[in-house]
C-alpha positions in Angstrom: -197.7 -85.8 -36.9 -200.2 -83.3 -37.3 -201.2 -83.6 -33.5 -199.7 -86.6 -31.5 -202.8 -86.7 -29.7 -204.7 -88.2 -32.5 -202.1 -90.7 -34.0 -204.4 -91.7 -37.3 -205.4 -90.2 -40.7 -207.6 -87.5 -40.3 -210.8 -87.6 -42.2 -213.5 -84.7 -42.4 -213.9 -81.5 -44.0 -215.7 -78.2 -43.6 -218.7 -78.0 -41.5 -221.5 -75.0 -41.5 -223.7 -75.4 -38.4 -224.6 -72.2 -38.1 -226.6 -72.7 -41.2 -228.7 -75.3 -39.5 -231.2 -76.1 -36.8 -230.4 -77.9 -33.8 -232.4 -81.2 -35.6 -230.2 -80.9 -38.4 -227.2 -80.6 -36.7 -228.0 -83.4 -34.3 -228.6 -85.5 -37.5 -225.6 -84.7 -39.4 -223.5 -85.8 -36.2 -225.0 -89.2 -36.8 -224.1 -89.1 -40.5 -220.5 -88.1 -39.4 -220.2 -91.4 -37.2 -221.8 -93.5 -39.9 -219.1 -92.4 -42.7 -216.2 -92.4 -40.1 -215.5 -88.7 -40.1 -213.1 -87.9 -37.3 -212.7 -84.0 -37.9 -214.6 -80.9 -39.2 -213.3 -77.7 -39.7 -215.5 -74.5 -38.0 -216.6 -72.3 -38.1 -214.6 -70.8 -41.4 -217.2 -67.8 -42.2 -218.6 -66.9 -38.9 -217.3 -63.8 -37.8 -220.6 -61.9 -38.0 -221.9 -64.6 -35.8 -219.3 -64.2 -33.3 -219.1 -60.7 -33.3 -222.4 -58.9 -33.9 -220.9 -55.6 -32.9 -217.9 -53.9 -31.8 -217.8 -54.7 -28.1 -220.1 -57.7 -28.5 -219.2 -61.2 -28.7 -221.3 -64.5 -28.7 -219.5 -67.9 -28.3 -222.4 -69.6 -26.8 -223.8 -71.0 -29.9 -220.6 -72.4 -30.8 -219.6 -74.0 -27.4 -223.0 -75.9 -28.1 -221.4 -77.5 -31.2 -218.2 -78.1 -29.5 -220.3 -79.7 -26.8 -221.9 -82.1 -29.4 -218.9 -82.9 -31.4 -216.7 -84.0 -28.1 -219.6 -86.3 -26.9 -219.2 -88.0 -30.3 -215.4 -88.0 -30.3 -215.2 -85.6 -33.6 -212.2 -83.7 -33.4 -211.8 -80.0 -34.4 -209.9 -78.0 -36.8 -210.6 -74.4 -35.3 -211.1 -71.7 -38.1 -210.7 -68.1 -36.9 -213.4 -67.1 -39.3 -211.6 -63.8 -40.4 -211.9 -64.4 -43.9 -215.2 -62.3 -44.1 -215.4 -59.3 -41.4 -219.0 -58.2 -40.8 -220.8 -55.9 -42.8 -221.4 -53.6 -39.7 -217.3 -53.1 -39.6 -217.2 -52.8 -43.3 -219.8 -49.7 -42.7 -218.1 -48.6 -39.8 -214.4 -48.7 -41.1 -214.5 -48.2 -44.7 -211.2 -47.8 -45.2 -211.1 -51.6 -44.3 -212.4 -52.0 -47.9 -210.0 -52.8 -50.5 -209.3 -51.0 -53.5 -209.5 -52.9 -56.9 -207.0 -53.1 -60.0 -209.1 -50.6 -62.0 -209.2 -48.0 -58.9 -212.7 -48.8 -57.5 -213.2 -49.1 -53.9 -215.1 -52.0 -53.2 -218.3 -52.1 -51.2 -219.3 -54.9 -48.3 -219.9 -58.6 -50.1 -218.0 -61.7 -51.1 -215.2 -63.3 -49.1 -211.6 -62.1 -48.5 -212.4 -58.5 -49.4 -210.3 -56.8 -47.1 -207.4 -54.4 -47.3 -204.4 -56.3 -46.1 -202.7 -53.2 -44.8 -206.1 -51.9 -43.1 -205.0 -51.5 -39.5 -208.5 -52.0 -38.2 -208.6 -55.1 -40.0 -205.5 -56.6 -38.3 -206.8 -55.3 -34.7 -210.2 -57.0 -35.0 -208.9 -60.1 -36.2 -206.1 -60.7 -33.8 -208.6 -59.5 -31.2 -210.8 -62.3 -32.4 -208.2 -65.1 -32.9 -207.3 -64.4 -29.5 -210.6 -64.6 -27.8 -211.4 -67.8 -29.9 -208.1 -69.0 -28.2 -208.5 -68.2 -24.6 -212.0 -69.8 -24.8 -211.2 -73.3 -26.2 -207.6 -73.6 -25.5 -208.6 -76.3 -23.0 -211.0 -78.1 -25.3 -209.7 -82.0 -25.4 -210.9 -82.2 -29.0 -208.9 -79.2 -30.3 -206.7 -80.6 -33.2 -205.4 -77.6 -35.1 -206.1 -74.1 -36.1 -207.0 -72.7 -39.5 -206.6 -69.2 -40.3 -208.3 -67.2 -42.6 -209.3 -68.7 -46.0 -207.8 -69.1 -49.1 -205.9 -65.9 -49.0 -205.9 -63.8 -52.7 -206.5 -60.0 -51.3 -204.5 -57.8 -53.5 -205.3 -54.1 -52.8 -204.2 -50.7 -54.5 -205.6 -48.1 -52.4 -203.9 -45.1 -51.0 -203.1 -46.8 -47.5 -201.1 -49.4 -49.3 -199.5 -47.2 -51.5 -197.9 -45.5 -48.7 -197.2 -49.1 -46.9 -195.3 -49.9 -50.6 -193.2 -46.9 -49.9 -192.1 -48.1 -46.3 -191.5 -51.5 -48.0 -189.5 -50.0 -50.8 -187.2 -47.9 -48.2 -186.4 -51.0 -46.5 -185.5 -53.0 -49.5 -183.6 -50.1 -51.5 -182.6 -47.5 -48.9 -182.2 -44.9 -51.2 -183.9 -43.8 -54.5 -181.2 -43.7 -56.4 -181.1 -47.5 -55.7 -185.0 -47.8 -56.3 -184.4 -45.6 -59.7 -181.4 -47.6 -60.9 -183.3 -51.1 -59.9 -186.5 -50.3 -61.7 -184.5 -48.9 -64.9 -186.4 -45.9 -64.4 -184.4 -43.7 -66.6 -186.7 -45.6 -69.5 -189.5 -43.4 -70.3 -188.3 -40.5 -67.9 -189.4 -42.6 -64.9 -187.1 -41.1 -62.4 -188.3 -40.5 -59.3 -187.0 -37.3 -57.2 -189.3 -38.0 -54.3 -190.5 -41.2 -52.6 -194.0 -39.7 -52.4 -193.7 -39.9 -56.1 -194.2 -43.5 -56.0 -197.6 -44.9 -57.7 -198.9 -48.1 -57.0 -198.7 -50.0 -60.0 -202.1 -50.8 -61.4 -204.6 -49.8 -64.2 -204.4 -46.3 -63.4 -200.6 -46.1 -63.9 -198.4 -48.5 -65.6 -200.5 -51.8 -66.1 -203.5 -53.2 -68.1 -205.7 -56.1 -69.0 -203.9 -57.4 -71.9 -204.6 -60.9 -73.9 -205.0 -63.5 -71.6 -202.8 -61.8 -68.8 -201.8 -58.5 -66.8 -199.5 -56.4 -68.8 -196.9 -53.8 -67.7 -194.8 -51.1 -68.7 -192.6 -52.0 -66.0 -192.1 -55.2 -64.8 -189.6 -54.3 -62.1 -192.3 -52.2 -60.5 -194.7 -54.8 -60.9 -193.1 -57.7 -59.6 -191.8 -55.8 -56.4 -195.6 -54.9 -55.6 -196.3 -58.5 -56.0 -194.0 -59.0 -53.5 -195.1 -56.6 -51.3 -198.8 -57.7 -51.6 -197.7 -61.2 -50.7 -195.8 -60.1 -47.9 -198.7 -57.7 -46.8 -201.1 -60.6 -46.5 -198.8 -62.9 -44.7 -198.6 -60.2 -42.2 -202.3 -60.5 -41.5 -201.8 -64.3 -41.2 -198.9 -63.6 -39.1 -200.9 -61.2 -36.4 -203.2 -64.1 -35.8 -200.6 -66.5 -35.8 -198.7 -65.2 -33.1 -201.5 -64.7 -31.0 -203.0 -68.0 -31.0 -199.3 -69.4 -30.7 -198.8 -67.5 -27.5 -202.0 -69.3 -26.0 -202.0 -72.6 -27.5 -198.4 -73.4 -28.6 -198.3 -76.7 -29.1 -201.2 -76.7 -31.4 -200.2 -76.7 -35.1 -201.6 -73.6 -37.1 -202.3 -73.7 -41.2 -204.2 -71.7 -43.7 -205.2 -73.3 -46.8 -203.3 -72.8 -49.9 -204.4 -73.5 -53.5 -202.0 -75.2 -55.5 -200.2 -73.5 -58.2 -201.6 -70.2 -57.2 -199.9 -67.1 -58.8 -200.3 -64.1 -56.3 -198.8 -65.3 -53.2 -195.5 -66.9 -52.9 -196.0 -69.8 -50.9 -192.2 -71.0 -50.4 -192.0 -67.7 -48.2 -195.0 -68.0 -46.8 -194.3 -72.0 -45.7 -191.7 -71.2 -43.2 -195.1 -69.3 -41.0 -197.2 -72.5 -41.2 -196.6 -75.2 -38.9 -198.3 -77.7 -41.5 -199.2 -77.2 -45.1 -202.6 -77.8 -46.0 -204.1 -76.9 -49.6 -207.6 -77.4 -51.5 -207.4 -79.6 -54.6 -210.2 -79.0 -57.2 -208.9 -80.3 -60.2 -211.1 -79.2 -63.5 -213.0 -81.4 -66.0 -210.4 -83.4 -68.1 -207.2 -82.9 -65.9 -204.7 -85.3 -66.2 -203.7 -87.3 -63.0 -200.2 -86.0 -63.3 -201.4 -82.3 -63.0 -203.0 -83.3 -59.7 -200.2 -85.1 -58.7 -197.5 -82.1 -59.7 -199.7 -80.0 -57.2 -199.3 -82.3 -54.4 -195.6 -82.7 -54.7 -195.4 -78.9 -54.8 -197.2 -78.5 -51.6 -195.3 -81.1 -49.9 -192.1 -79.8 -51.0 -192.9 -76.5 -49.2 -191.8 -77.7 -45.8 -189.0 -79.8 -47.1 -191.1 -82.8 -47.9 -192.8 -83.2 -44.4 -196.4 -84.6 -44.7 -199.2 -82.1 -45.6 -202.7 -81.6 -45.4 -205.5 -82.5 -48.0 -207.9 -79.2 -46.6 -210.6 -79.5 -49.1 -211.6 -81.8 -52.1 -215.3 -81.5 -53.6 -216.8 -85.3 -52.8 -218.8 -84.7 -56.0 -219.2 -82.1 -58.4 -218.1 -78.4 -57.9 -220.0 -75.3 -58.6 -218.0 -72.8 -60.2 -215.9 -74.6 -63.2 -217.3 -74.2 -66.4 -219.0 -77.8 -66.8 -219.5 -78.9 -63.1 -219.6 -83.0 -63.7 -220.1 -85.3 -61.1 -217.5 -87.6 -60.0 -217.8 -91.1 -61.8 -217.7 -94.5 -59.5 -214.2 -94.5 -57.9 -213.0 -91.2 -59.1 -213.3 -89.8 -55.6 -211.5 -92.8 -53.9 -209.0 -92.2 -56.6 -208.5 -88.5 -56.0 -208.4 -89.3 -52.1 -205.7 -92.0 -52.1 -203.7 -89.9 -54.8 -203.3 -87.1 -52.4 -201.9 -89.8 -49.7 -199.8 -91.1 -52.2 -198.0 -87.8 -52.2 -197.4 -87.3 -49.0 -201.1 -86.1 -47.2 -201.8 -87.4 -43.7 -205.4 -85.9 -44.0 -208.4 -86.1 -46.5 -210.8 -83.5 -45.9 -213.9 -82.0 -48.2 -215.5 -79.0 -48.7 -218.3 -79.7 -47.5 -219.9 -81.6 -45.2 -223.5 -80.6 -45.6 -225.1 -79.0 -48.7 -225.9 -75.1 -48.4 -229.6 -74.4 -48.9 -228.9 -71.0 -50.8 -226.1 -68.7 -52.4 -223.4 -69.7 -54.7 -222.3 -73.0 -53.4 -225.6 -74.5 -52.8 -224.9 -76.9 -55.7 -221.3 -77.5 -54.5 -221.5 -81.4 -53.7 -221.0 -82.2 -50.1 -221.1 -85.7 -47.9 -224.9 -85.0 -47.0 -226.5 -84.0 -50.2 -229.7 -81.8 -50.0 -231.6 -85.0 -50.2 -230.2 -85.7 -46.7 -230.1 -89.4 -47.0 -227.1 -92.0 -46.3 -227.9 -93.9 -49.1 -226.8 -91.7 -51.6 -223.8 -93.1 -54.0 -221.3 -90.4 -52.7 -221.8 -90.9 -49.1 -221.5 -94.7 -49.5 -218.5 -94.0 -51.3 -217.2 -91.4 -48.3 -218.2 -93.9 -45.8 -216.2 -96.9 -47.7 -212.9 -94.4 -48.0 -213.2 -93.7 -44.0 -213.4 -97.0 -43.5 -210.2 -97.6 -45.2 -208.6 -95.4 -43.4 -209.4 -96.7 -40.6 -207.7 -99.8 -41.7 -204.7 -98.3 -42.4 -204.6 -96.4 -39.0 -200.9 -94.8 -38.5 -199.4 -96.9 -41.0 -198.7 -94.0 -43.6 -198.9 -91.4 -40.8 -195.3 -89.2 -41.1 -193.9 -91.0 -44.0 -191.6 -89.6 -46.1 -190.5 -89.5 -49.8 -186.7 -90.3 -51.0 -186.4 -87.7 -53.9 -183.4 -87.7 -56.1 -185.0 -85.2 -59.0 -185.9 -81.9 -58.1 -187.6 -79.4 -60.0 -186.9 -75.5 -59.5 -190.3 -73.6 -59.0 -190.0 -69.8 -58.2 -193.2 -68.1 -57.9 -191.0 -64.6 -58.7 -189.7 -66.0 -61.4 -193.3 -66.8 -62.5 -194.3 -63.5 -62.2 -191.6 -61.8 -64.4 -192.1 -64.6 -67.0 -195.5 -63.5 -67.3 -195.3 -59.7 -66.9 -192.7 -59.9 -69.8 -193.2 -58.1 -72.8 -192.7 -60.9 -75.1 -191.3 -63.0 -76.5 -194.2 -64.9 -77.3 -197.9 -64.8 -76.2 -197.8 -68.2 -75.7 -195.1 -68.4 -73.2 -196.5 -69.2 -70.1 -194.9 -70.7 -66.8 -196.7 -73.6 -65.1 -197.0 -75.4 -68.5 -193.8 -75.9 -69.0 -193.3 -77.3 -65.3 -196.0 -79.8 -66.2 -194.5 -81.0 -69.3 -191.2 -81.9 -67.9 -192.9 -83.1 -64.4 -194.9 -85.4 -66.4 -192.3 -87.3 -67.9 -190.9 -88.3 -64.5 -194.4 -89.1 -63.2 -195.0 -91.4 -65.7 -191.7 -93.3 -64.7 -192.8 -93.5 -61.5 -189.7 -91.2 -60.6 -190.7 -89.1 -57.1 -190.0 -85.2 -57.5 -189.4 -82.6 -55.2 -189.9 -78.7 -55.7 -187.0 -76.8 -54.8 -186.5 -72.6 -54.5 -183.6 -71.7 -56.9 -181.8 -71.0 -54.0 -182.5 -74.4 -52.2 -180.4 -77.0 -51.4 -179.7 -79.1 -54.1 -177.0 -81.4 -52.7 -179.1 -84.2 -52.0 -180.5 -84.7 -55.5 -179.3 -86.5 -58.9 -181.3 -84.6 -61.5 -182.2 -80.8 -61.0 -184.5 -79.4 -63.9 -185.3 -75.8 -64.3 -187.6 -74.9 -67.3 -187.9 -71.4 -68.0 -185.6 -70.1 -65.2 -185.6 -66.6 -66.3 -184.8 -64.8 -63.4 -181.5 -65.6 -62.0 -181.4 -64.0 -58.5 -178.2 -63.5 -56.2 -176.1 -66.7 -55.6 -178.6 -68.8 -57.6 -176.3 -69.3 -60.4 -173.3 -70.3 -57.8 -176.0 -73.0 -56.1 -176.6 -74.7 -59.6 -172.9 -74.5 -60.7 -172.0 -75.9 -57.5 -174.4 -78.6 -57.7 -173.4 -79.8 -61.2 -169.3 -79.4 -60.3 -170.2 -81.9 -57.6 -171.5 -84.3 -60.6 -175.2 -83.4 -60.8 -177.2 -83.4 -63.9 -178.8 -80.2 -64.9 -181.7 -79.4 -67.2 -182.8 -76.4 -68.6 -184.7 -74.3 -71.2 -184.9 -71.7 -73.5 -185.8 -68.4 -71.9 -183.6 -69.2 -69.2 -180.6 -66.7 -67.4 -181.9 -63.6 -68.6 -182.6 -61.2 -65.9 -181.9 -60.3 -62.2 -184.1 -60.1 -59.6 -185.7 -56.9 -60.8 -186.1 -57.8 -64.1 -182.8 -56.3 -65.5 -181.2 -57.7 -68.3 -177.7 -59.3 -67.6 -175.7 -58.0 -70.0 -173.1 -60.2 -72.4 -175.3 -62.3 -73.8 -177.9 -64.8 -72.7 -178.1 -66.7 -70.5 -175.4 -64.7 -68.9 -174.9 -66.4 -65.6 -175.0 -69.9 -67.2 -172.8 -69.2 -70.5 -170.2 -71.2 -68.8 -172.4 -73.8 -67.1 -173.9 -74.5 -70.3 -171.0 -73.8 -72.5 -173.1 -71.7 -75.0 -174.4 -68.2 -75.6 -177.6 -67.2 -77.4 -177.5 -64.2 -80.2 -181.5 -64.4 -81.0 -184.6 -65.6 -79.9 -187.0 -66.1 -82.6 -190.9 -66.7 -81.6 -193.0 -67.9 -84.2 -197.1 -68.6 -83.8 -197.7 -72.3 -82.6 -198.9 -73.8 -85.8 -195.5 -72.7 -87.4 -193.3 -76.1 -86.3 -189.7 -76.6 -86.9 -187.8 -80.0 -85.6 -185.0 -81.1 -83.7 -182.9 -83.5 -85.8 -181.0 -85.7 -83.4 -177.1 -86.1 -83.9 -176.3 -89.9 -85.4 -175.6 -92.5 -82.7 -177.5 -91.5 -79.7 -179.2 -94.2 -78.4 -182.6 -93.9 -76.7 -183.9 -90.8 -79.3 -185.6 -91.1 -82.2 -184.0 -89.1 -85.0 -186.4 -86.2 -85.2 -189.1 -84.3 -82.9 -191.2 -81.5 -83.6 -191.0 -78.4 -81.8 -192.6 -74.8 -81.6 -192.8 -71.3 -80.1 -189.3 -70.2 -79.5 -186.2 -70.9 -81.4 -182.8 -70.0 -79.7 -180.1 -69.1 -82.5 -177.3 -70.7 -80.3 -173.4 -69.9 -80.6 -171.5 -72.8 -79.2 -168.5 -72.3 -76.4 -167.5 -76.0 -75.6 -170.9 -77.6 -75.4 -171.7 -80.8 -77.7 -174.3 -80.7 -80.2 -176.9 -83.2 -79.8 -179.5 -82.1 -81.7 -180.1 -79.4 -84.7 -182.9 -77.5 -86.1 -184.4 -78.9 -89.4 -185.4 -76.1 -91.3 -185.9 -72.2 -91.5 -182.6 -70.1 -91.8 -181.1 -71.5 -88.5 -181.6 -75.2 -90.3 -178.5 -77.1 -88.9 -177.6 -75.0 -86.2 -177.7 -76.2 -82.4 -180.8 -76.8 -80.5 -180.4 -79.7 -77.8 -176.9 -79.8 -76.2 -174.9 -81.1 -73.3 -171.9 -79.5 -71.6 -169.3 -81.5 -69.2 -169.1 -78.8 -66.2 -166.8 -80.2 -63.7 -168.1 -83.5 -62.4 -171.5 -83.4 -63.9 -173.4 -82.2 -66.9 -175.5 -79.5 -68.2 -178.4 -80.1 -70.9 -180.0 -77.2 -72.6 -183.2 -77.4 -74.8 -183.5 -74.2 -76.9 -187.2 -74.6 -78.3 -190.5 -75.8 -77.0 -190.0 -79.5 -77.7 -193.1 -82.1 -77.9 -193.7 -83.9 -75.1 -192.2 -87.6 -76.5 -188.9 -85.4 -77.0 -188.8 -84.7 -73.3 -190.1 -88.6 -72.2 -186.8 -89.9 -74.4 -184.8 -87.4 -72.6 -185.5 -87.8 -69.2 -185.6 -91.8 -69.8 -182.1 -91.6 -70.7 -180.9 -89.6 -68.1 -182.9 -91.2 -65.5 -181.6 -94.6 -66.7 -178.0 -93.4 -65.9 -179.2 -93.2 -62.1 -181.2 -96.4 -61.9 -184.3 -94.1 -60.3 -187.2 -96.2 -61.0 -186.1 -99.5 -60.2 -188.7 -100.7 -57.8 -191.9 -101.2 -60.5 -191.6 -101.3 -64.1 -193.5 -98.5 -65.4 -197.0 -99.2 -67.2 -199.1 -96.6 -69.2 -202.2 -95.2 -67.0 -200.6 -97.0 -63.3 -199.5 -94.3 -60.8 -196.9 -95.9 -58.5 -195.4 -93.8 -55.5 -193.0 -94.9 -52.5 -193.4 -93.4 -48.9 -191.0 -94.5 -46.3 -191.9 -94.8 -42.6 -188.8 -95.5 -40.7 -187.1 -99.0 -42.4 -190.3 -99.5 -44.1 -191.3 -98.5 -48.1 -194.9 -98.5 -48.4 -196.1 -98.3 -52.3 -198.8 -96.8 -53.5 -200.3 -98.3 -56.7 -203.2 -96.4 -58.4 -204.7 -98.0 -61.7 -206.1 -94.8 -63.4 -207.0 -97.2 -66.5 -210.5 -98.7 -67.4 -209.5 -102.2 -67.4 -207.2 -104.3 -65.3 -203.7 -104.9 -65.0 -200.8 -106.7 -63.9 -197.7 -106.2 -61.8 -194.6 -108.3 -61.4 -193.6 -108.1 -57.8 -189.9 -108.6 -57.4 -190.4 -108.9 -53.2 -192.9 -109.7 -51.0 -195.5 -107.3 -49.5 -198.2 -107.1 -46.9 -201.7 -105.5 -48.4 -202.5 -102.8 -46.1 -206.2 -103.4 -46.8 -206.4 -107.2 -46.8 -203.6 -107.8 -44.2 -202.6 -110.5 -46.9 -199.2 -111.3 -47.7 -198.9 -110.8 -51.7 -195.6 -111.8 -53.7 -194.4 -112.8 -57.3 -197.6 -110.9 -59.1 -200.5 -108.9 -58.1 -203.7 -108.0 -60.3 -205.0 -104.4 -60.0 -208.4 -103.9 -61.0 -209.5 -101.1 -63.2 -209.7 -97.3 -61.5 -208.7 -99.5 -57.9 -205.6 -98.7 -55.4 -203.6 -101.2 -53.6 -201.2 -100.2 -50.9 -198.5 -102.4 -50.4 -195.8 -102.6 -47.2 -192.9 -104.1 -48.2 -191.7 -107.2 -46.2 
């Protein structure tokens, strides 16, 4: 539970009372109550007001807000305000300002623009967090803590270079080990002194390439990403530890951003009491893309419920096309979040700003200030429905039998790689395999490569290019004990420093997969080939399109299930299966069309009866959360027409409290939550 004092779904979002006069604040609180808001996050960006000079702090204005909220039974997610240091601080301590990728020292401006290794930043941020904790530790409506905001601040300054050297010494112990790890004999890069280490940036080993950052030395670049992720985490931890000493029983979080590349969220997750994240889908995003990111966030702490910290109640302000949400769209997005494991629904923002870059970012209370807008009414309806649910879904969990391996370091390595194709990116490969499970209502967890796989039947690892120590053994143990493993092209090539493992690809996976790869062909996306399926394999069509990359495979025990249809490797294996211990390992040596992935997943999933509670229906998303001995089903009809579901058991509709059995109609763009009797 997020906080045992408040056993209900948190509903609210970011509020910026420092921007408003007393009369507006009073009206806002009235509207909060009207729309069933029970929590607000504040003050996220108020450091300059809380600390107007180095030795002066002002909390009186914040005390007044706290008193008003308490009188109205509205809880507080207390933010530390450390995402933007005051202008006076940046001026007095310019070393606090970051140096960008191009080597330029920034001036004050924007947000989260500080060097993560600045001792002054860490000193001041911890001091402020400590003062806030001491002042409000007895505040009855304090529900949880929110440190910083959307951390993303890489820096390339001289101080970071020195800290990077310390980090490297701890990791590698000697220059000999470092030179070997980075393959520094290439291009004469051998280092003879630690002080010869440079940060990888546009001034040294890196440059802005075609749609991505490129590097001459992948090992250096990957290590710098690791270092920066760790450095920013240390900023967060300074505040976390200070707050935890004073309020040990109140949970602490910071808001993640889904598939956000710069930070290793699996590593960060160990230091958050509860995962929270900001969900901002782009125009045209399919529901599976959003659900995948919810599942990833849920998986960061082994399936424990997470928080939705931000979503837009209507249009955003920073997309290419800032479309308004269609009627019912916000409700669908909100309950999709609950369907994938959230215990909160929160928005950015509560009242729409009058100036600066977010003035056209939507809010529950728009510029009109009216309670009669379409969005305000929709938010109020969602709040009413969450009150109906009360604690029915709180702390409920998933029972997934499918895991997908997701690894931030592997992501960095794949996209730092100089080849084989500019079209190869990591997330789309994850999304296409995830979507096939999603379409069949099969729940998916995400795991680290070294994570516990024992509770799963199927493990999928698209483009697992980097194989760190013990990872191959972890996966082999899973398959030997009866698991089914699926992996693809560009897997098993390099170690954790992006050094190729010799002996033929996929190195440590050769025995597991029963094959080795002699060459990998890369062609423009418009140059298609095909996968010709071997005869008598039920559940597959005879032929599927493929593109981008083409492994030239030599078998060493695997069975050929599909061959190429053209080019000089026509007739050679591209889709294989290998028996390994009690389990099976499948390999797809090309970028197969989605229909192939769908048919493969259906075939394998049918062996385990993974989607037995409801038959899949196009456009209808169904998930199951488990609370004690109760199964709770979320049914979301994304279609623009109603659909009928056949029910195998009896249920209680948690919105209407009515019993339903045999069958039920789900209206267009509507949601049902059913508790199995």
